[in-house]
Each structure stands twice: as C-alpha cells, then as structure tokens.
C-alpha positions as CSV (number, residue, x, y, z in Angstrom):
1,M,-163.9,-59.6,132.2
2,Q,-164.8,-56.0,131.3
3,T,-168.4,-55.3,130.1
4,I,-168.7,-54.4,126.6
5,S,-171.1,-51.6,125.5
6,N,-172.9,-51.0,122.0
7,S,-173.4,-54.6,121.5
8,P,-174.0,-55.5,117.8
9,T,-177.3,-55.8,116.4
10,R,-178.7,-59.1,115.2
11,K,-178.1,-57.9,111.6
12,Q,-174.3,-57.2,112.3
13,G,-174.2,-60.5,114.2
14,I,-175.4,-62.5,111.3
15,I,-173.0,-60.8,108.9
16,M,-170.2,-61.8,111.3
17,F,-171.4,-65.4,111.4
18,S,-171.5,-65.4,107.4
19,I,-168.0,-64.2,107.4
20,L,-166.9,-67.0,109.7
21,I,-168.7,-69.8,108.2
22,T,-167.3,-68.6,104.9
23,A,-163.9,-68.6,106.2
24,Y,-164.3,-72.3,107.2
25,V,-165.4,-73.2,103.8
26,V,-162.2,-71.2,102.6
27,F,-160.1,-73.4,105.1
28,A,-161.7,-76.5,103.5
29,T,-161.0,-75.6,100.2
30,N,-157.4,-74.7,101.1
31,W,-156.9,-77.9,102.8
32,V,-158.4,-80.1,100.1
33,A,-156.7,-78.1,97.1
34,G,-153.3,-78.5,98.9
35,S,-153.7,-82.3,99.2
36,T,-154.9,-82.4,95.5
37,L,-151.9,-80.7,94.5
38,S,-149.4,-82.5,96.8
39,K,-147.6,-84.1,94.0
40,Q,-146.8,-80.8,92.2
41,I,-145.7,-79.3,95.6
42,T,-143.4,-81.9,96.5
43,D,-142.0,-81.9,93.2
44,Y,-141.3,-78.3,93.5
45,Y,-139.7,-78.4,96.7
46,F,-137.6,-81.7,96.1
47,N,-136.6,-80.7,92.5
48,G,-138.8,-83.5,90.9
49,E,-137.4,-86.3,93.2
50,K,-139.7,-89.0,94.3
51,V,-140.6,-88.8,98.1
52,S,-142.0,-91.3,100.3
53,P,-145.9,-91.0,101.2
54,I,-144.8,-90.2,104.7
55,I,-143.2,-87.1,103.4
56,S,-146.0,-86.1,101.1
57,E,-148.6,-86.7,103.9
58,V,-146.7,-84.8,106.4
59,V,-148.8,-81.7,105.8
60,N,-152.0,-83.4,106.6
61,Y,-150.5,-84.9,109.8
62,T,-149.6,-81.4,110.9
63,I,-153.1,-79.9,110.0
64,T,-154.9,-82.6,112.0
65,I,-152.3,-82.0,114.9
66,S,-153.1,-78.3,114.8
67,R,-156.8,-79.1,115.0
68,I,-156.2,-81.1,118.2
69,V,-154.4,-78.1,119.7
70,A,-157.1,-75.7,118.6
71,N,-159.9,-77.6,120.3
72,L,-158.0,-77.7,123.5
73,L,-157.2,-74.1,123.4
74,A,-160.1,-72.2,121.7
75,A,-162.6,-71.8,124.8
76,F,-159.6,-70.4,126.8
77,I,-158.8,-67.9,123.9
78,L,-162.3,-66.9,123.4
79,I,-162.8,-66.1,127.1
80,K,-159.8,-64.1,127.4
81,L,-160.0,-62.1,124.2
82,H,-163.7,-61.9,123.4
83,P,-165.1,-62.9,120.1
84,K,-163.8,-60.1,117.9
85,K,-160.2,-60.4,118.7
86,A,-160.3,-64.2,119.1
87,A,-162.0,-64.5,115.5
88,L,-159.4,-61.9,114.3
89,I,-156.5,-64.2,115.5
90,A,-158.2,-67.3,113.8
91,L,-158.5,-65.5,110.6
92,F,-155.0,-64.1,110.7
93,C,-153.8,-67.7,111.3
94,L,-156.0,-68.8,108.2
95,C,-154.0,-66.2,106.0
96,F,-150.9,-68.5,106.5
97,S,-152.5,-70.5,103.6
98,F,-151.3,-67.5,101.5
99,F,-148.0,-67.1,103.2
100,A,-147.2,-70.7,102.8
101,I,-147.0,-70.4,99.0
102,F,-144.0,-68.3,99.1
103,T,-141.8,-70.2,101.6
104,H,-138.6,-71.5,100.2
105,S,-138.6,-74.7,102.4
106,Y,-141.0,-77.6,102.3
107,W,-140.8,-77.6,106.2
108,L,-141.5,-73.8,106.4
109,Y,-144.4,-74.5,103.9
110,T,-145.6,-77.5,106.3
111,I,-145.4,-75.1,109.5
112,S,-147.4,-72.4,107.6
113,R,-150.1,-75.0,106.8
114,M,-150.1,-76.0,110.3
115,I,-150.8,-72.5,111.5
116,M,-153.6,-72.3,108.9
117,G,-155.2,-75.5,110.3
118,F,-155.0,-74.0,113.8
119,G,-156.9,-71.0,112.6
120,G,-159.6,-72.9,110.7
121,S,-160.1,-75.2,113.7
122,M,-160.6,-72.3,116.0
123,I,-163.2,-70.7,113.6
124,I,-165.5,-73.7,113.9
125,V,-165.2,-73.4,117.6
126,F,-165.7,-69.8,117.9
127,I,-168.8,-69.6,115.5
128,N,-170.9,-71.3,118.1
129,S,-170.8,-68.1,120.2
130,F,-172.2,-66.1,117.3
131,V,-175.0,-68.8,116.8
132,A,-176.0,-68.6,120.3
133,K,-175.9,-64.9,120.5
134,F,-177.6,-63.7,117.2
135,I,-179.3,-66.7,115.7
136,P,-183.2,-67.2,116.6
137,N,-183.9,-70.4,118.2
138,D,-186.2,-71.4,115.4
139,K,-183.3,-71.0,112.9
140,K,-180.6,-72.7,115.0
141,I,-181.2,-76.0,113.5
142,I,-180.6,-74.6,110.0
143,T,-177.4,-72.9,111.0
144,S,-176.3,-76.3,112.6
145,T,-176.9,-77.9,109.2
146,I,-174.9,-75.2,107.5
147,I,-172.1,-75.7,110.0
148,T,-172.2,-79.5,109.5
149,A,-172.1,-79.2,105.9
150,S,-169.6,-76.4,105.4
151,Y,-166.6,-78.7,105.1
152,N,-168.3,-80.8,102.5
153,I,-169.3,-77.6,100.6
154,G,-165.6,-76.5,100.4
155,A,-164.3,-80.0,99.6
156,A,-167.2,-80.4,96.6
157,L,-166.2,-76.8,95.4
158,V,-162.5,-77.6,95.0
159,A,-163.6,-81.1,93.3
160,I,-165.8,-79.2,90.7
161,L,-163.1,-76.5,90.0
162,F,-160.5,-79.3,89.5
163,L,-162.9,-81.3,87.3
164,L,-163.3,-78.3,85.0
165,F,-159.9,-76.8,85.2
166,K,-157.5,-79.3,86.3
167,K,-155.1,-78.9,83.2
168,Y,-154.6,-75.2,84.1
169,F,-154.4,-75.7,87.9
170,I,-151.5,-78.3,87.7
171,V,-149.5,-76.0,85.5
172,D,-148.2,-74.0,88.5
173,W,-149.5,-74.9,91.8
174,R,-148.5,-71.6,93.5
175,Y,-150.9,-69.7,91.2
176,T,-153.7,-72.1,92.0
177,M,-153.1,-71.7,95.6
178,I,-153.0,-68.0,95.5
179,G,-156.5,-68.2,93.9
180,F,-157.7,-70.2,96.8
181,S,-156.0,-68.6,99.6
182,I,-156.5,-64.9,98.6
183,F,-160.0,-65.2,100.0
184,S,-158.6,-65.7,103.6
185,I,-156.9,-62.4,103.3
186,I,-160.2,-60.7,101.9
187,L,-162.1,-62.2,104.8
188,L,-159.6,-60.9,107.3
189,V,-159.9,-57.4,105.9
190,L,-163.7,-57.6,106.1
191,W,-163.7,-58.7,109.6
192,L,-161.4,-55.7,110.5
193,L,-164.0,-53.3,108.8
194,I,-167.2,-54.9,109.9
195,S,-166.8,-56.8,113.2
196,R,-168.1,-55.8,116.4
197,D,-167.3,-57.1,119.9
198,F,-169.7,-58.5,122.4
199,E,-169.7,-60.4,125.7
200,P,-169.0,-64.0,124.9
201,T,-171.9,-66.5,125.7
202,I,-169.4,-68.7,127.6
203,T,-168.1,-68.6,131.1
204,W,-165.8,-71.0,133.0
205,K,-169.0,-72.4,134.5
206,H,-170.5,-72.9,130.9
207,P,-167.4,-72.9,128.6
208,N,-169.7,-73.8,125.7
209,H,-172.9,-72.0,126.0
210,F,-174.1,-73.4,122.6
211,V,-173.8,-76.9,124.0
212,Y,-175.6,-75.7,127.1
213,E,-178.5,-74.2,125.3
214,S,-178.6,-77.4,123.0
215,L,-178.8,-79.5,126.2
216,M,-181.5,-77.4,127.8
217,R,-183.5,-77.7,124.4
218,S,-182.9,-81.3,123.8
219,K,-185.9,-83.5,124.2
220,E,-183.5,-86.4,124.4
221,A,-181.7,-85.1,127.6
222,I,-182.9,-87.4,130.3
223,H,-181.8,-85.5,133.4
224,Q,-181.2,-81.7,132.9
225,V,-179.8,-80.9,136.2
226,E,-176.4,-79.8,137.4
227,E,-174.6,-82.5,139.2
228,K,-171.1,-82.1,140.9
229,K,-168.4,-80.5,139.2
230,Y,-167.2,-82.7,136.3
231,T,-163.3,-82.0,135.8
232,Y,-160.8,-83.1,133.2
233,A,-159.4,-85.6,135.7
234,D,-162.9,-87.2,135.8
235,G,-163.0,-87.1,132.0
236,F,-159.8,-89.0,131.7
237,K,-161.3,-91.8,134.0
238,D,-164.6,-91.9,132.1
239,K,-164.7,-95.1,129.9
240,F,-167.4,-93.6,127.6
241,I,-164.9,-90.9,126.5
242,Y,-162.4,-93.4,125.2
243,V,-165.1,-95.5,123.4
244,F,-166.6,-92.5,121.9
245,S,-163.3,-91.0,120.9
246,L,-161.9,-94.3,119.3
247,G,-165.2,-94.6,117.3
248,F,-165.0,-91.0,116.2
249,G,-161.3,-91.6,115.1
250,G,-162.5,-94.5,113.0
251,F,-165.3,-92.4,111.4
252,L,-162.7,-89.6,110.7
253,F,-160.2,-92.1,109.1
254,L,-163.0,-93.3,106.7
255,Y,-164.2,-89.9,105.9
256,V,-161.2,-87.5,105.6
257,M,-158.9,-89.9,103.7
258,P,-161.1,-90.1,100.6
259,L,-161.1,-86.0,100.6
260,V,-157.2,-85.5,101.1
261,S,-155.1,-88.6,100.7
262,L,-156.7,-91.6,98.8
263,P,-158.0,-90.1,95.5
264,R,-154.4,-89.1,94.2
265,V,-153.0,-92.4,95.4
266,I,-155.9,-94.4,93.8
267,A,-155.2,-92.4,90.5
268,E,-151.6,-93.5,90.5
269,H,-152.2,-97.2,91.1
270,A,-155.6,-98.2,89.9
271,N,-154.6,-98.6,86.2
272,N,-157.9,-97.1,85.1
273,T,-157.5,-93.8,82.9
274,H,-161.3,-93.2,83.4
275,F,-160.9,-92.6,87.1
276,K,-160.7,-89.0,88.1
277,P,-159.6,-88.2,91.9
278,E,-161.6,-85.0,91.8
279,V,-164.9,-87.0,90.9
280,M,-164.1,-89.2,93.9
281,I,-163.9,-86.1,96.2
282,L,-166.9,-84.9,94.6
283,T,-169.2,-87.9,95.0
284,V,-168.2,-88.5,98.7
285,T,-168.9,-84.8,99.5
286,I,-172.3,-84.7,97.5
287,G,-173.4,-87.9,99.3
288,G,-172.4,-86.4,102.5
289,L,-174.5,-83.2,101.8
290,F,-177.6,-85.4,100.9
291,G,-177.0,-87.5,104.1
292,T,-177.0,-84.2,106.2
293,L,-180.2,-83.1,104.6
294,F,-181.8,-86.4,105.0
295,S,-180.7,-86.4,108.8
296,L,-182.2,-82.8,109.2
297,L,-185.5,-83.6,107.5
298,V,-186.1,-87.3,108.3
299,T,-183.8,-89.0,110.8
300,R,-184.1,-86.5,113.6
301,R,-187.8,-86.8,113.4
302,L,-187.7,-90.7,114.2
303,D,-187.7,-92.3,117.6
304,F,-185.5,-95.3,117.4
305,R,-182.8,-97.2,119.3
306,R,-179.5,-95.6,118.7
307,K,-177.0,-98.5,118.7
308,P,-178.6,-100.6,116.0
309,F,-179.0,-97.5,113.8
310,L,-175.4,-96.5,114.1
311,M,-174.0,-99.9,113.6
312,I,-176.0,-100.7,110.5
313,H,-174.9,-97.2,109.1
314,G,-171.3,-98.1,110.1
315,V,-171.4,-101.3,108.1
316,L,-173.0,-99.5,105.1
317,M,-170.7,-96.7,105.0
318,I,-167.5,-99.0,105.1
319,G,-169.2,-101.6,102.9
320,F,-170.0,-99.2,100.2
321,M,-166.4,-97.6,100.4
322,A,-164.9,-101.2,100.2
323,I,-167.0,-102.0,97.0
324,G,-166.1,-98.6,95.5
325,L,-162.5,-99.4,96.0
326,L,-162.7,-102.8,94.7
327,C,-164.5,-101.7,91.6
328,V,-162.3,-98.7,90.8
329,S,-160.0,-100.6,88.5
330,S,-162.7,-102.1,86.4
331,S,-165.6,-99.5,86.4
332,A,-165.0,-95.8,87.5
333,I,-168.8,-95.1,87.4
334,I,-169.7,-97.9,89.8
335,S,-167.0,-96.8,92.2
336,Y,-168.3,-93.2,92.1
337,L,-171.8,-94.4,92.9
338,M,-170.4,-96.6,95.7
339,F,-168.4,-93.7,97.1
340,A,-171.6,-91.4,97.0
341,L,-173.6,-93.8,99.0
342,S,-170.8,-94.2,101.5
343,G,-170.7,-90.5,101.9
344,F,-174.4,-90.6,102.3
345,F,-174.4,-93.1,105.1
346,M,-171.5,-91.3,106.8
347,Y,-173.5,-88.1,107.4
348,S,-177.1,-89.5,107.7
349,Q,-175.8,-90.9,111.0
350,Y,-173.2,-88.3,112.1
351,P,-175.7,-86.0,113.9
352,I,-177.1,-89.1,115.9
353,Y,-173.5,-90.1,116.7
354,L,-172.6,-86.7,118.1
355,N,-176.0,-86.4,120.0
356,I,-175.4,-89.6,122.0
357,P,-173.4,-87.8,124.9
358,Y,-176.4,-85.5,125.2
359,E,-178.7,-88.5,125.8
360,L,-176.6,-89.9,128.6
361,P,-178.1,-89.8,132.2
362,K,-177.3,-87.0,134.6
363,M,-175.8,-84.9,131.6
364,N,-174.9,-81.3,132.3
365,S,-173.3,-78.4,130.2
366,Q,-170.1,-78.5,132.0
367,R,-169.6,-82.3,131.6
368,L,-170.7,-81.9,128.0
369,T,-168.0,-79.2,127.3
370,I,-165.1,-81.0,128.8
371,M,-166.2,-84.5,127.1
372,F,-166.5,-82.7,123.7
373,G,-163.2,-81.0,124.1
374,I,-161.6,-84.5,124.8
375,F,-163.5,-86.2,122.0
376,W,-162.4,-83.8,119.4
377,A,-158.7,-84.0,120.5
378,F,-158.5,-87.7,120.8
379,G,-160.6,-88.3,117.7
380,Y,-158.1,-86.2,115.5
381,A,-155.2,-87.8,117.4
382,I,-156.4,-91.3,116.4
383,Y,-156.9,-90.2,112.9
384,T,-153.5,-88.6,112.8
385,L,-151.9,-91.9,113.9
386,F,-153.8,-94.0,111.5
387,N,-153.0,-91.6,108.6
388,F,-149.2,-92.0,109.6
389,M,-149.4,-95.7,109.8
390,W,-151.3,-95.9,106.4
391,S,-148.3,-93.9,104.8
392,I,-146.0,-96.4,106.1
393,V,-148.2,-99.4,105.1
394,L,-148.3,-97.8,101.5
395,N,-144.6,-97.1,101.4
396,H,-143.4,-100.5,102.6
397,M,-146.2,-103.0,101.8
398,G,-147.9,-101.4,98.7
399,Y,-151.3,-100.2,97.4
400,K,-153.4,-102.9,98.1
401,S,-152.3,-103.4,101.7
402,S,-152.7,-99.8,102.2
403,L,-156.4,-100.2,101.1
404,I,-156.8,-103.2,103.6
405,F,-155.4,-101.2,106.4
406,Y,-157.7,-98.1,105.6
407,L,-160.8,-100.3,105.7
408,L,-159.8,-102.2,108.8
409,G,-158.9,-99.0,110.6
410,S,-162.3,-97.7,109.7
411,V,-164.0,-100.8,111.3
412,I,-163.1,-99.5,114.7
413,Y,-166.1,-97.2,114.4
414,I,-168.3,-100.4,114.5
415,V,-166.4,-102.1,117.2
416,F,-166.7,-99.1,119.6
417,V,-170.2,-98.2,118.8
418,S,-171.1,-101.7,119.9
419,E,-169.9,-100.7,123.4
420,F,-172.0,-97.6,123.5
421,P,-174.8,-97.6,126.1
422,E,-178.3,-97.7,124.7
423,T,-180.0,-94.4,125.3
424,R,-183.3,-95.1,123.8
425,P,-185.6,-97.8,125.4
426,K,-186.7,-100.7,122.9
427,T,-189.9,-99.9,121.2
428,S,-192.1,-102.1,119.0
429,N,-192.8,-99.0,116.6
430,I,-190.8,-96.1,115.0
431,K,-192.5,-92.8,115.5
432,L,-192.2,-90.1,112.8
433,K,-193.4,-86.6,113.1
434,V,-193.6,-84.7,109.8
435,F,-195.1,-81.2,109.8
436,G,-196.7,-81.7,113.2
437,I,-198.5,-84.9,112.3
438,N,-197.4,-88.0,114.2
439,F,-196.9,-91.2,112.1
440,V,-196.4,-94.7,113.7
441,I,-194.5,-97.0,111.4
C-alpha cells in the first residue's frame, strides 16, 4: 500500500463525510420511492397486465441480495483502492438508480436497481473510515446517531413528499424517479470535484478501525485484549453468530417490510379509503427517529440487564405492529399510532442489540469485524428469504395469511434473543447518569 501525501484537512474530511451520508439518504429515498411506485412500474413494463407479488417484489429481493454481497466485499475494496476511489465506485453504482429509469426491460431495470443497492450498501460501510479519521471522539456519538437515523430520514422524506404530491408522482413514474435519482449524479460530480484521498484507517489486522476504536472506548467491553487469531472458519462454527443473525433477520423483516412492501398491499386489501400507505411509512420512520433519540439520550445511560430489555422491546414492537395491522380496516388513525409506537420500540432497542457482541467476554477487533461481516450478510439473507416466502403466501393464500406470516416471521427475533448470553450481571437497581450526575432508580 502506497503512502498518500497531502492528507485532507478535518474540514475537507467532514465535507466528504457529509456527501457520503447524504448519498445514503438518497439511496434510501430511491429504494422507498421505487417500492412505493412498484405498481406503476410493473404496469409500464408489463403493459398493464396484473403480475404476481413475486414479480413485483423481485426488485426488493435483488437490492437486499446486493447488500449481502456489498457487506462481504466492502472492506476488501476499501483496502485495495483507498477511500476516494472506493467511494467513487460506490457513488457510481448508486447512479444506476438514474440509469434504471431508461431501461426497456423489467429485468434490466431490476439489475440496475441491484447495482444501486450494491453502491448504497458499500457507502454505509466506507463511511466508518471517514468517521474514524476526521470526526473528534466527543462528536462520534452524534455521527453514529446520524448514521443510524439516515435510512429513516430518507424514508420519511419520501413519505412526506408522496403525502403532499402523490397525485402528481403517480402520473409518470419515470419523471418522479428522475427527480429522486438525479441527486445521485450530483453527489458523484461533487465527489469528483471535492474528494481527497488518505490512508484508510483499516488494515488486514483491523479491517474495521471504527469497530476497533469503538471496542477500545467501550465501557461495556469486559476483556480488551487480543486473543488468538479469529478466522471466518471460526465464525461459521460460532453458535452466537447464528443466533444473533437469525434474530437480526427477524428484526429486518419486521422493520423493512412496512417501508417497502406492506403499505401498498395494505392499501389494496384493507377496504379503508382513509388509509394512506405513505402515512404508514412516515409513522414507522418518525417513531424510529424518536426511538433513536431516546436511545441516545436515555437508554445508553442506563445500566441494566440486556436480555429482558431486548425481549420486552421485541414483544412491544411486534405487538404494536400487530394491533396496527388489526385496526387498519376500521381506524386508520389508531393504526398509524400503533405503527409509530412499533417504530419507536424497534429503534430504542436497536443500538443495544448491536452492542451485544462488544460486551462478550474476550472480544477483540478482528473477531468483531468478522462477526459483523457475517451478521450483516446472514441477516439480510434471512430477510430476503422471508420476503420471498411472504410473496408466495400473499399470492397463493391471500392477504390475511400474508400478515400472519409477516408477524410470525418477526417473532424469531424474540425466540433467538432468548438464546443470547446475558452480558450484564443482575443488579437490584437501575443506574442512570444524566449530565454527569448519577441517579439510582
């Protein structure tokens, strides 16, 4: 690896970080907008003929498959090409959201959207190097919150725009998608003009320096020592990886479906003209944003046992989603409230869930990097499988059966969280630290 001179300043690094986080928001808007317009898109490519849910959902399958591949290859690409060129490739792939609009075949459209998904997924991996290099330690928790919330921000933006301008957006899906996807080209041009290269903060020893830094700073890490080398072969033999990945797959199934697949299907079958799919997307994402803020300001300051917390949140997020789906035919307002509460409990526990691997005994950065690579790949693979099965159930067994399958599939989150090791000793009190003052509850 060649040494790079003239390393960018912190200001330049923060600008590059801002471009990449904006690009991920643009990726989210393109994914959700494309899913929202899936009926218009399939009508265009299939000349108005009715297609099965499997066909209409195939774009979502391919995007999640591309996320699996991206998570496995991103570290290798970053090490080989350095941050500037690696991010350039990711941003170019993101531009396929624009190229997809002009394809003459549904399958070419699908492949183009898959490449878009590959680019968007690499961006969220690459951005960690910019955080580690340019963001001060006392601001990293803020950037972590922004990264966590970025997909919800993109989805909420789409929901608001469709709520206000839907009758114009559905007239010609191509013009609508041009409006969303043109930003990917603008960001690519900005990157070409502004970006500067630097030595990546990862090596083969520490493939994800951001994970390493988080581990070293983490008060929850029990043992912060390097043990014997942990390989992918060790990872595939590690029971915890399968338990964690299956639980994560259940979480993704519960969370992603209300943003990209369920709203349109519910609107078609709920027999309630007051229900608006874009409001469902908005309520879930707004609830998720409030959950993220709650986790940042309150939850992370508490000292509590992890398993009961995660299981209770699992019951609440699935329970509120189930109540919302049950009420959607009779009261859209109540269903929206339930969806918002479900989104809140999804994201108020999400950082705690992702922190569990950090809290395992004898953890080190190499093991963490391999574990998270497998977690993301397996988690999205499980989500993709469940999404495909849900489409089959919807096509052959009907709407109500598909909702039952959706909720039962999400329950695997609770099932596998129950198999987690408890990383916190049992205490009689909950300790809360706010503004440097310790409270015992």
